[in-house]
TORKOL-4160 file (C-alpha; in steps of 0.2 Angstrom, whole numbers, padded with zeros to 4 digits, m for minus):
441
<pt num="1" X="0440" Y="0383" Z="0531"/>
<pt num="2" X="0457" Y="0389" Z="0530"/>
<pt num="3" X="0462" Y="0404" Z="0538"/>
<pt num="4" X="0469" Y="0417" Z="0525"/>
<pt num="5" X="0479" Y="0427" Z="0538"/>
<pt num="6" X="0486" Y="0413" Z="0551"/>
<pt num="7" X="0496" Y="0421" Z="0565"/>
<pt num="8" X="0508" Y="0405" Z="0563"/>
<pt num="9" X="0515" Y="0397" Z="0548"/>
<pt num="10" X="0529" Y="0386" Z="0546"/>
<pt num="11" X="0539" Y="0401" Z="0537"/>
<pt num="12" X="0535" Y="0411" Z="0551"/>
<pt num="13" X="0543" Y="0399" Z="0563"/>
<pt num="14" X="0558" Y="0395" Z="0553"/>
<pt num="15" X="0561" Y="0414" Z="0553"/>
<pt num="16" X="0558" Y="0415" Z="0571"/>
<pt num="17" X="0570" Y="0402" Z="0574"/>
<pt num="18" X="0584" Y="0411" Z="0566"/>
<pt num="19" X="0579" Y="0426" Z="0575"/>
<pt num="20" X="0581" Y="0417" Z="0592"/>
<pt num="21" X="0597" Y="0408" Z="0586"/>
<pt num="22" X="0604" Y="0426" Z="0584"/>
<pt num="23" X="0597" Y="0431" Z="0602"/>
<pt num="24" X="0605" Y="0413" Z="0608"/>
<pt num="25" X="0623" Y="0418" Z="0600"/>
<pt num="26" X="0623" Y="0436" Z="0607"/>
<pt num="27" X="0618" Y="0430" Z="0625"/>
<pt num="28" X="0631" Y="0416" Z="0623"/>
<pt num="29" X="0646" Y="0428" Z="0621"/>
<pt num="30" X="0637" Y="0438" Z="0635"/>
<pt num="31" X="0639" Y="0424" Z="0646"/>
<pt num="32" X="0657" Y="0422" Z="0642"/>
<pt num="33" X="0660" Y="0440" Z="0645"/>
<pt num="34" X="0650" Y="0438" Z="0662"/>
<pt num="35" X="0662" Y="0423" Z="0667"/>
<pt num="36" X="0678" Y="0433" Z="0664"/>
<pt num="37" X="0672" Y="0450" Z="0673"/>
<pt num="38" X="0657" Y="0447" Z="0684"/>
<pt num="39" X="0665" Y="0436" Z="0698"/>
<pt num="40" X="0655" Y="0424" Z="0710"/>
<pt num="41" X="0641" Y="0426" Z="0721"/>
<pt num="42" X="0644" Y="0425" Z="0741"/>
<pt num="43" X="0640" Y="0406" Z="0739"/>
<pt num="44" X="0654" Y="0403" Z="0725"/>
<pt num="45" X="0644" Y="0401" Z="0711"/>
<pt num="46" X="0648" Y="0413" Z="0696"/>
<pt num="47" X="0636" Y="0426" Z="0691"/>
<pt num="48" X="0637" Y="0420" Z="0674"/>
<pt num="49" X="0628" Y="0405" Z="0679"/>
<pt num="50" X="0612" Y="0416" Z="0678"/>
<pt num="51" X="0616" Y="0421" Z="0659"/>
<pt num="52" X="0621" Y="0403" Z="0656"/>
<pt num="53" X="0603" Y="0396" Z="0661"/>
<pt num="54" X="0594" Y="0410" Z="0651"/>
<pt num="55" X="0606" Y="0405" Z="0636"/>
<pt num="56" X="0602" Y="0387" Z="0637"/>
<pt num="57" X="0583" Y="0392" Z="0637"/>
<pt num="58" X="0585" Y="0402" Z="0621"/>
<pt num="59" X="0594" Y="0388" Z="0613"/>
<pt num="60" X="0578" Y="0377" Z="0617"/>
<pt num="61" X="0567" Y="0389" Z="0610"/>
<pt num="62" X="0577" Y="0390" Z="0595"/>
<pt num="63" X="0577" Y="0371" Z="0591"/>
<pt num="64" X="0557" Y="0371" Z="0597"/>
<pt num="65" X="0554" Y="0384" Z="0583"/>
<pt num="66" X="0564" Y="0373" Z="0570"/>
<pt num="67" X="0556" Y="0357" Z="0573"/>
<pt num="68" X="0538" Y="0361" Z="0580"/>
<pt num="69" X="0523" Y="0362" Z="0567"/>
<pt num="70" X="0511" Y="0378" Z="0568"/>
<pt num="71" X="0497" Y="0368" Z="0575"/>
<pt num="72" X="0498" Y="0367" Z="0594"/>
<pt num="73" X="0513" Y="0380" Z="0595"/>
<pt num="74" X="0514" Y="0386" Z="0612"/>
<pt num="75" X="0525" Y="0400" Z="0612"/>
<pt num="76" X="0515" Y="0415" Z="0606"/>
<pt num="77" X="0509" Y="0431" Z="0613"/>
<pt num="78" X="0491" Y="0427" Z="0623"/>
<pt num="79" X="0476" Y="0436" Z="0616"/>
<pt num="80" X="0472" Y="0442" Z="0635"/>
<pt num="81" X="0487" Y="0452" Z="0634"/>
<pt num="82" X="0486" Y="0459" Z="0615"/>
<pt num="83" X="0467" Y="0466" Z="0618"/>
<pt num="84" X="0470" Y="0477" Z="0633"/>
<pt num="85" X="0488" Y="0483" Z="0626"/>
<pt num="86" X="0479" Y="0489" Z="0610"/>
<pt num="87" X="0465" Y="0496" Z="0620"/>
<pt num="88" X="0477" Y="0508" Z="0630"/>
<pt num="89" X="0492" Y="0510" Z="0620"/>
<pt num="90" X="0482" Y="0515" Z="0605"/>
<pt num="91" X="0476" Y="0530" Z="0615"/>
<pt num="92" X="0487" Y="0545" Z="0610"/>
<pt num="93" X="0486" Y="0554" Z="0626"/>
<pt num="94" X="0492" Y="0539" Z="0635"/>
<pt num="95" X="0506" Y="0536" Z="0623"/>
<pt num="96" X="0511" Y="0553" Z="0624"/>
<pt num="97" X="0511" Y="0554" Z="0643"/>
<pt num="98" X="0520" Y="0538" Z="0644"/>
<pt num="99" X="0534" Y="0544" Z="0631"/>
<pt num="100" X="0536" Y="0560" Z="0643"/>
<pt num="101" X="0536" Y="0550" Z="0658"/>
<pt num="102" X="0549" Y="0538" Z="0650"/>
<pt num="103" X="0561" Y="0552" Z="0647"/>
<pt num="104" X="0558" Y="0558" Z="0665"/>
<pt num="105" X="0564" Y="0539" Z="0671"/>
<pt num="106" X="0578" Y="0539" Z="0659"/>
<pt num="107" X="0586" Y="0554" Z="0666"/>
<pt num="108" X="0581" Y="0551" Z="0685"/>
<pt num="109" X="0587" Y="0534" Z="0683"/>
<pt num="110" X="0602" Y="0536" Z="0672"/>
<pt num="111" X="0615" Y="0529" Z="0685"/>
<pt num="112" X="0604" Y="0513" Z="0685"/>
<pt num="113" X="0601" Y="0509" Z="0667"/>
<pt num="114" X="0617" Y="0514" Z="0661"/>
<pt num="115" X="0625" Y="0499" Z="0668"/>
<pt num="116" X="0630" Y="0487" Z="0656"/>
<pt num="117" X="0620" Y="0472" Z="0664"/>
<pt num="118" X="0604" Y="0483" Z="0667"/>
<pt num="119" X="0606" Y="0489" Z="0648"/>
<pt num="120" X="0607" Y="0471" Z="0642"/>
<pt num="121" X="0593" Y="0464" Z="0651"/>
<pt num="122" X="0582" Y="0479" Z="0644"/>
<pt num="123" X="0589" Y="0475" Z="0627"/>
<pt num="124" X="0585" Y="0456" Z="0630"/>
<pt num="125" X="0566" Y="0461" Z="0636"/>
<pt num="126" X="0564" Y="0471" Z="0621"/>
<pt num="127" X="0571" Y="0459" Z="0609"/>
<pt num="128" X="0560" Y="0445" Z="0617"/>
<pt num="129" X="0545" Y="0456" Z="0617"/>
<pt num="130" X="0548" Y="0459" Z="0599"/>
<pt num="131" X="0549" Y="0439" Z="0595"/>
<pt num="132" X="0534" Y="0436" Z="0604"/>
<pt num="133" X="0525" Y="0451" Z="0595"/>
<pt num="134" X="0530" Y="0444" Z="0579"/>
<pt num="135" X="0519" Y="0428" Z="0581"/>
<pt num="136" X="0504" Y="0441" Z="0578"/>
<pt num="137" X="0499" Y="0441" Z="0560"/>
<pt num="138" X="0494" Y="0461" Z="0561"/>
<pt num="139" X="0509" Y="0466" Z="0570"/>
<pt num="140" X="0520" Y="0458" Z="0557"/>
<pt num="141" X="0512" Y="0467" Z="0543"/>
<pt num="142" X="0516" Y="0483" Z="0551"/>
<pt num="143" X="0534" Y="0480" Z="0555"/>
<pt num="144" X="0538" Y="0468" Z="0541"/>
<pt num="145" X="0534" Y="0482" Z="0527"/>
<pt num="146" X="0551" Y="0486" Z="0519"/>
<pt num="147" X="0546" Y="0504" Z="0523"/>
<pt num="148" X="0545" Y="0501" Z="0541"/>
<pt num="149" X="0560" Y="0490" Z="0542"/>
<pt num="150" X="0572" Y="0503" Z="0544"/>
<pt num="151" X="0562" Y="0513" Z="0556"/>
<pt num="152" X="0561" Y="0498" Z="0569"/>
<pt num="153" X="0581" Y="0496" Z="0567"/>
<pt num="154" X="0583" Y="0516" Z="0569"/>
<pt num="155" X="0573" Y="0514" Z="0586"/>
<pt num="156" X="0587" Y="0503" Z="0592"/>
<pt num="157" X="0601" Y="0513" Z="0585"/>
<pt num="158" X="0594" Y="0528" Z="0593"/>
<pt num="159" X="0592" Y="0517" Z="0610"/>
<pt num="160" X="0611" Y="0512" Z="0608"/>
<pt num="161" X="0619" Y="0529" Z="0606"/>
<pt num="162" X="0608" Y="0538" Z="0620"/>
<pt num="163" X="0615" Y="0523" Z="0630"/>
<pt num="164" X="0633" Y="0528" Z="0626"/>
<pt num="165" X="0629" Y="0546" Z="0629"/>
<pt num="166" X="0622" Y="0544" Z="0647"/>
<pt num="167" X="0635" Y="0530" Z="0650"/>
<pt num="168" X="0649" Y="0543" Z="0647"/>
<pt num="169" X="0640" Y="0556" Z="0655"/>
<pt num="170" X="0638" Y="0547" Z="0671"/>
<pt num="171" X="0656" Y="0542" Z="0671"/>
<pt num="172" X="0662" Y="0559" Z="0668"/>
<pt num="173" X="0649" Y="0566" Z="0681"/>
<pt num="174" X="0657" Y="0554" Z="0694"/>
<pt num="175" X="0675" Y="0559" Z="0689"/>
<pt num="176" X="0671" Y="0576" Z="0692"/>
<pt num="177" X="0663" Y="0575" Z="0708"/>
<pt num="178" X="0679" Y="0564" Z="0714"/>
<pt num="179" X="0692" Y="0577" Z="0707"/>
<pt num="180" X="0698" Y="0564" Z="0694"/>
<pt num="181" X="0703" Y="0566" Z="0674"/>
<pt num="182" X="0688" Y="0566" Z="0663"/>
<pt num="183" X="0688" Y="0550" Z="0652"/>
<pt num="184" X="0691" Y="0562" Z="0637"/>
<pt num="185" X="0708" Y="0567" Z="0645"/>
<pt num="186" X="0713" Y="0550" Z="0653"/>
<pt num="187" X="0711" Y="0542" Z="0635"/>
<pt num="188" X="0717" Y="0556" Z="0623"/>
<pt num="189" X="0730" Y="0547" Z="0613"/>
<pt num="190" X="0730" Y="0556" Z="0595"/>
<pt num="191" X="0731" Y="0546" Z="0579"/>
<pt num="192" X="0735" Y="0552" Z="0561"/>
<pt num="193" X="0723" Y="0554" Z="0548"/>
<pt num="194" X="0733" Y="0545" Z="0537"/>
<pt num="195" X="0732" Y="0529" Z="0539"/>
<pt num="196" X="0723" Y="0527" Z="0554"/>
<pt num="197" X="0706" Y="0537" Z="0552"/>
<pt num="198" X="0707" Y="0533" Z="0532"/>
<pt num="199" X="0707" Y="0514" Z="0535"/>
<pt num="200" X="0694" Y="0514" Z="0548"/>
<pt num="201" X="0683" Y="0524" Z="0536"/>
<pt num="202" X="0687" Y="0511" Z="0522"/>
<pt num="203" X="0683" Y="0496" Z="0534"/>
<pt num="204" X="0665" Y="0504" Z="0538"/>
<pt num="205" X="0662" Y="0510" Z="0520"/>
<pt num="206" X="0665" Y="0491" Z="0513"/>
<pt num="207" X="0655" Y="0483" Z="0529"/>
<pt num="208" X="0641" Y="0496" Z="0526"/>
<pt num="209" X="0641" Y="0492" Z="0506"/>
<pt num="210" X="0640" Y="0474" Z="0509"/>
<pt num="211" X="0625" Y="0477" Z="0522"/>
<pt num="212" X="0615" Y="0488" Z="0509"/>
<pt num="213" X="0619" Y="0473" Z="0496"/>
<pt num="214" X="0612" Y="0460" Z="0508"/>
<pt num="215" X="0599" Y="0471" Z="0514"/>
<pt num="216" X="0594" Y="0475" Z="0496"/>
<pt num="217" X="0593" Y="0455" Z="0492"/>
<pt num="218" X="0583" Y="0451" Z="0507"/>
<pt num="219" X="0570" Y="0464" Z="0507"/>
<pt num="220" X="0561" Y="0469" Z="0490"/>
<pt num="221" X="0560" Y="0488" Z="0486"/>
<pt num="222" X="0544" Y="0495" Z="0491"/>
<pt num="223" X="0538" Y="0500" Z="0474"/>
<pt num="224" X="0520" Y="0501" Z="0469"/>
<pt num="225" X="0510" Y="0504" Z="0454"/>
<pt num="226" X="0512" Y="0521" Z="0445"/>
<pt num="227" X="0501" Y="0534" Z="0455"/>
<pt num="228" X="0484" Y="0535" Z="0450"/>
<pt num="229" X="0470" Y="0550" Z="0454"/>
<pt num="230" X="0458" Y="0535" Z="0454"/>
<pt num="231" X="0467" Y="0524" Z="0467"/>
<pt num="232" X="0477" Y="0532" Z="0481"/>
<pt num="233" X="0485" Y="0523" Z="0496"/>
<pt num="234" X="0476" Y="0523" Z="0512"/>
<pt num="235" X="0484" Y="0529" Z="0523"/>
<pt num="236" X="0495" Y="0538" Z="0513"/>
<pt num="237" X="0511" Y="0542" Z="0522"/>
<pt num="238" X="0525" Y="0554" Z="0520"/>
<pt num="239" X="0543" Y="0546" Z="0521"/>
<pt num="240" X="0548" Y="0542" Z="0538"/>
<pt num="241" X="0560" Y="0557" Z="0541"/>
<pt num="242" X="0545" Y="0568" Z="0537"/>
<pt num="243" X="0531" Y="0559" Z="0548"/>
<pt num="244" X="0533" Y="0571" Z="0563"/>
<pt num="245" X="0529" Y="0584" Z="0551"/>
<pt num="246" X="0515" Y="0576" Z="0543"/>
<pt num="247" X="0509" Y="0573" Z="0561"/>
<pt num="248" X="0509" Y="0592" Z="0564"/>
<pt num="249" X="0499" Y="0595" Z="0550"/>
<pt num="250" X="0484" Y="0586" Z="0559"/>
<pt num="251" X="0485" Y="0599" Z="0573"/>
<pt num="252" X="0491" Y="0616" Z="0564"/>
<pt num="253" X="0487" Y="0624" Z="0547"/>
<pt num="254" X="0500" Y="0621" Z="0534"/>
<pt num="255" X="0507" Y="0637" Z="0534"/>
<pt num="256" X="0510" Y="0635" Z="0553"/>
<pt num="257" X="0516" Y="0618" Z="0553"/>
<pt num="258" X="0526" Y="0618" Z="0536"/>
<pt num="259" X="0533" Y="0635" Z="0537"/>
<pt num="260" X="0532" Y="0645" Z="0553"/>
<pt num="261" X="0536" Y="0630" Z="0564"/>
<pt num="262" X="0552" Y="0623" Z="0554"/>
<pt num="263" X="0558" Y="0641" Z="0552"/>
<pt num="264" X="0558" Y="0644" Z="0570"/>
<pt num="265" X="0566" Y="0627" Z="0575"/>
<pt num="266" X="0581" Y="0632" Z="0561"/>
<pt num="267" X="0582" Y="0650" Z="0568"/>
<pt num="268" X="0582" Y="0642" Z="0585"/>
<pt num="269" X="0596" Y="0631" Z="0581"/>
<pt num="270" X="0607" Y="0645" Z="0575"/>
<pt num="271" X="0603" Y="0655" Z="0589"/>
<pt num="272" X="0608" Y="0643" Z="0602"/>
<pt num="273" X="0626" Y="0647" Z="0602"/>
<pt num="274" X="0622" Y="0665" Z="0605"/>
<pt num="275" X="0610" Y="0662" Z="0619"/>
<pt num="276" X="0621" Y="0650" Z="0628"/>
<pt num="277" X="0630" Y="0656" Z="0642"/>
<pt num="278" X="0635" Y="0641" Z="0650"/>
<pt num="279" X="0654" Y="0636" Z="0645"/>
<pt num="280" X="0655" Y="0620" Z="0653"/>
<pt num="281" X="0652" Y="0603" Z="0645"/>
<pt num="282" X="0662" Y="0608" Z="0629"/>
<pt num="283" X="0672" Y="0593" Z="0621"/>
<pt num="284" X="0667" Y="0580" Z="0634"/>
<pt num="285" X="0652" Y="0570" Z="0641"/>
<pt num="286" X="0641" Y="0577" Z="0654"/>
<pt num="287" X="0624" Y="0579" Z="0662"/>
<pt num="288" X="0624" Y="0588" Z="0677"/>
<pt num="289" X="0633" Y="0603" Z="0670"/>
<pt num="290" X="0623" Y="0603" Z="0655"/>
<pt num="291" X="0606" Y="0596" Z="0663"/>
<pt num="292" X="0595" Y="0610" Z="0656"/>
<pt num="293" X="0601" Y="0610" Z="0639"/>
<pt num="294" X="0602" Y="0591" Z="0637"/>
<pt num="295" X="0583" Y="0589" Z="0644"/>
<pt num="296" X="0578" Y="0601" Z="0632"/>
<pt num="297" X="0586" Y="0594" Z="0617"/>
<pt num="298" X="0580" Y="0576" Z="0624"/>
<pt num="299" X="0563" Y="0582" Z="0625"/>
<pt num="300" X="0562" Y="0590" Z="0607"/>
<pt num="301" X="0571" Y="0576" Z="0599"/>
<pt num="302" X="0562" Y="0560" Z="0608"/>
<pt num="303" X="0544" Y="0564" Z="0613"/>
<pt num="304" X="0543" Y="0577" Z="0599"/>
<pt num="305" X="0551" Y="0569" Z="0584"/>
<pt num="306" X="0555" Y="0550" Z="0588"/>
<pt num="307" X="0540" Y="0548" Z="0597"/>
<pt num="308" X="0530" Y="0555" Z="0582"/>
<pt num="309" X="0539" Y="0545" Z="0568"/>
<pt num="310" X="0533" Y="0529" Z="0580"/>
<pt num="311" X="0515" Y="0536" Z="0581"/>
<pt num="312" X="0514" Y="0539" Z="0563"/>
<pt num="313" X="0521" Y="0523" Z="0557"/>
<pt num="314" X="0514" Y="0510" Z="0569"/>
<pt num="315" X="0498" Y="0518" Z="0576"/>
<pt num="316" X="0491" Y="0528" Z="0560"/>
<pt num="317" X="0481" Y="0518" Z="0549"/>
<pt num="318" X="0468" Y="0519" Z="0536"/>
<pt num="319" X="0459" Y="0536" Z="0536"/>
<pt num="320" X="0472" Y="0542" Z="0548"/>
<pt num="321" X="0464" Y="0533" Z="0563"/>
<pt num="322" X="0473" Y="0527" Z="0577"/>
<pt num="323" X="0476" Y="0507" Z="0577"/>
<pt num="324" X="0485" Y="0495" Z="0591"/>
<pt num="325" X="0500" Y="0486" Z="0586"/>
<pt num="326" X="0490" Y="0470" Z="0585"/>
<pt num="327" X="0475" Y="0477" Z="0578"/>
<pt num="328" X="0468" Y="0474" Z="0561"/>
<pt num="329" X="0469" Y="0489" Z="0550"/>
<pt num="330" X="0450" Y="0491" Z="0545"/>
<pt num="331" X="0448" Y="0503" Z="0530"/>
<pt num="332" X="0429" Y="0504" Z="0534"/>
<pt num="333" X="0433" Y="0510" Z="0552"/>
<pt num="334" X="0427" Y="0528" Z="0553"/>
<pt num="335" X="0430" Y="0539" Z="0570"/>
<pt num="336" X="0419" Y="0554" Z="0570"/>
<pt num="337" X="0429" Y="0569" Z="0573"/>
<pt num="338" X="0419" Y="0583" Z="0580"/>
<pt num="339" X="0433" Y="0596" Z="0584"/>
<pt num="340" X="0428" Y="0612" Z="0588"/>
<pt num="341" X="0436" Y="0630" Z="0590"/>
<pt num="342" X="0439" Y="0638" Z="0606"/>
<pt num="343" X="0427" Y="0652" Z="0602"/>
<pt num="344" X="0414" Y="0638" Z="0602"/>
<pt num="345" X="0419" Y="0632" Z="0617"/>
<pt num="346" X="0419" Y="0651" Z="0625"/>
<pt num="347" X="0402" Y="0657" Z="0617"/>
<pt num="348" X="0392" Y="0641" Z="0616"/>
<pt num="349" X="0399" Y="0632" Z="0632"/>
<pt num="350" X="0405" Y="0646" Z="0645"/>
<pt num="351" X="0392" Y="0660" Z="0641"/>
<pt num="352" X="0378" Y="0649" Z="0633"/>
<pt num="353" X="0377" Y="0661" Z="0618"/>
<pt num="354" X="0377" Y="0660" Z="0599"/>
<pt num="355" X="0394" Y="0664" Z="0592"/>
<pt num="356" X="0394" Y="0681" Z="0584"/>
<pt num="357" X="0390" Y="0678" Z="0564"/>
<pt num="358" X="0397" Y="0690" Z="0552"/>
<pt num="359" X="0412" Y="0692" Z="0540"/>
<pt num="360" X="0416" Y="0711" Z="0548"/>
<pt num="361" X="0433" Y="0714" Z="0555"/>
<pt num="362" X="0425" Y="0719" Z="0573"/>
<pt num="363" X="0413" Y="0704" Z="0573"/>
<pt num="364" X="0428" Y="0692" Z="0568"/>
<pt num="365" X="0439" Y="0699" Z="0581"/>
<pt num="366" X="0425" Y="0699" Z="0595"/>
<pt num="367" X="0422" Y="0682" Z="0589"/>
<pt num="368" X="0439" Y="0675" Z="0591"/>
<pt num="369" X="0446" Y="0687" Z="0606"/>
<pt num="370" X="0446" Y="0673" Z="0619"/>
<pt num="371" X="0459" Y="0664" Z="0608"/>
<pt num="372" X="0468" Y="0679" Z="0602"/>
<pt num="373" X="0471" Y="0685" Z="0622"/>
<pt num="374" X="0477" Y="0667" Z="0626"/>
<pt num="375" X="0489" Y="0667" Z="0612"/>
<pt num="376" X="0495" Y="0686" Z="0617"/>
<pt num="377" X="0496" Y="0680" Z="0635"/>
<pt num="378" X="0507" Y="0664" Z="0631"/>
<pt num="379" X="0520" Y="0675" Z="0621"/>
<pt num="380" X="0520" Y="0690" Z="0629"/>
<pt num="381" X="0515" Y="0689" Z="0647"/>
<pt num="382" X="0521" Y="0671" Z="0650"/>
<pt num="383" X="0541" Y="0675" Z="0646"/>
<pt num="384" X="0542" Y="0688" Z="0660"/>
<pt num="385" X="0533" Y="0677" Z="0672"/>
<pt num="386" X="0545" Y="0664" Z="0670"/>
<pt num="387" X="0559" Y="0675" Z="0670"/>
<pt num="388" X="0554" Y="0681" Z="0688"/>
<pt num="389" X="0550" Y="0664" Z="0694"/>
<pt num="390" X="0556" Y="0647" Z="0688"/>
<pt num="391" X="0568" Y="0654" Z="0676"/>
<pt num="392" X="0574" Y="0668" Z="0686"/>
<pt num="393" X="0592" Y="0661" Z="0686"/>
<pt num="394" X="0593" Y="0662" Z="0667"/>
<pt num="395" X="0585" Y="0679" Z="0666"/>
<pt num="396" X="0599" Y="0686" Z="0677"/>
<pt num="397" X="0613" Y="0677" Z="0669"/>
<pt num="398" X="0606" Y="0680" Z="0650"/>
<pt num="399" X="0600" Y="0698" Z="0651"/>
<pt num="400" X="0583" Y="0703" Z="0643"/>
<pt num="401" X="0586" Y="0702" Z="0624"/>
<pt num="402" X="0594" Y="0684" Z="0625"/>
<pt num="403" X="0581" Y="0678" Z="0638"/>
<pt num="404" X="0567" Y="0684" Z="0628"/>
<pt num="405" X="0573" Y="0674" Z="0613"/>
<pt num="406" X="0577" Y="0658" Z="0624"/>
<pt num="407" X="0560" Y="0658" Z="0631"/>
<pt num="408" X="0550" Y="0661" Z="0616"/>
<pt num="409" X="0560" Y="0646" Z="0609"/>
<pt num="410" X="0554" Y="0636" Z="0624"/>
<pt num="411" X="0538" Y="0641" Z="0621"/>
<pt num="412" X="0536" Y="0637" Z="0604"/>
<pt num="413" X="0544" Y="0620" Z="0607"/>
<pt num="414" X="0530" Y="0617" Z="0620"/>
<pt num="415" X="0515" Y="0622" Z="0609"/>
<pt num="416" X="0515" Y="0606" Z="0600"/>
<pt num="417" X="0512" Y="0595" Z="0614"/>
<pt num="418" X="0500" Y="0607" Z="0620"/>
<pt num="419" X="0490" Y="0607" Z="0604"/>
<pt num="420" X="0491" Y="0590" Z="0602"/>
<pt num="421" X="0484" Y="0586" Z="0621"/>
<pt num="422" X="0471" Y="0598" Z="0618"/>
<pt num="423" X="0466" Y="0590" Z="0602"/>
<pt num="424" X="0465" Y="0571" Z="0609"/>
<pt num="425" X="0458" Y="0576" Z="0626"/>
<pt num="426" X="0444" Y="0590" Z="0622"/>
<pt num="427" X="0444" Y="0589" Z="0602"/>
<pt num="428" X="0449" Y="0607" Z="0601"/>
<pt num="429" X="0453" Y="0611" Z="0583"/>
<pt num="430" X="0459" Y="0630" Z="0583"/>
<pt num="431" X="0464" Y="0641" Z="0596"/>
<pt num="432" X="0461" Y="0655" Z="0585"/>
<pt num="433" X="0449" Y="0651" Z="0570"/>
<pt num="434" X="0449" Y="0664" Z="0556"/>
<pt num="435" X="0446" Y="0654" Z="0540"/>
<pt num="436" X="0440" Y="0671" Z="0532"/>
<pt num="437" X="0457" Y="0676" Z="0532"/>
<pt num="438" X="0466" Y="0660" Z="0530"/>
<pt num="439" X="0473" Y="0663" Z="0548"/>
<pt num="440" X="0471" Y="0647" Z="0559"/>
<pt num="441" X="0481" Y="0643" Z="0575"/>
């Protein structure tokens, strides 16, 4: 009996052959660069010899993909790796924890991974991992969707521009420590808008237009049949730029996730120039002089936005359940969502009493008193505590008003990961749940 969903077919191997051919050409050019710039080992062997060996292996892998039949093909991701990977990395708590740890490592080890050789090794590791993963049928169904291909490209683009920032920042921080001119001051040759800038923009416009044309030819437009209330997509996902917002709707009421939080984000961005007291780092790359601001921005952008896009794209499957990247998206998979409110934890669990019943104002306030006190403490009591302890420097330099705005913006940004972890770890639905008034937090 033929397998309707084979991991490897002739067309898959040919496609991967072109993939490894491109990887071979990239590393061939890198080997030439290494030969010209990297010098030799102590025994006289050029350092580029390592890259030459790796490039030769890629060439053999390319020919192997073009010439070997699917039956008995040896280069694929082993099942012994895929099963544990799916089991652990489809866990949202571990996924979010690793995204935060990855951000911390990226900041702490910035002087190491921004080196061109290290960055090139990391790029090759990610591309090899992608190539091996493409031998899995279910993985191909996820990343190969026309909707998802730009998201995969976006991840590499975000990584590239993040590398450029840290590369320039490390260089400038080193220059500042050594008393040398900044990179922007050293290489500040001015050019005219016409013709220099206009010609550059024209070339970019032509290349981008050609890329979009070839993209449109190679990938079919993801158009489906006309919408029908009798047949809805499962899962029904928002466009990629709204996946973070759609993920927020899982943990907050629509009024909070769709109105309050976006409004606070926009208001906070407008307030940043007025509450920022640090005048350093304007017009040049630096991390040490803007460490808190950069770290806060990266935390909001990478774990709280890009990671949520990745989660919503690759891990959220039918019925909005979590699936591994090598796991079949089974529409019949049903996970019981026994989410409870904080009031139930407090009355039923801690006090071993029944939750107060009734629709009166007093009864509702007594029922939700633990959550109300927690919210008041979080937004009213925690900022002064932070200002007197770990954020004292900011409190002294900002003053009371600016610090309260600043600290509340930080707390609003932190409420999303806190609520996500509480839902994943303790099945907590609402901290304050008042459906009688359509007020849930």
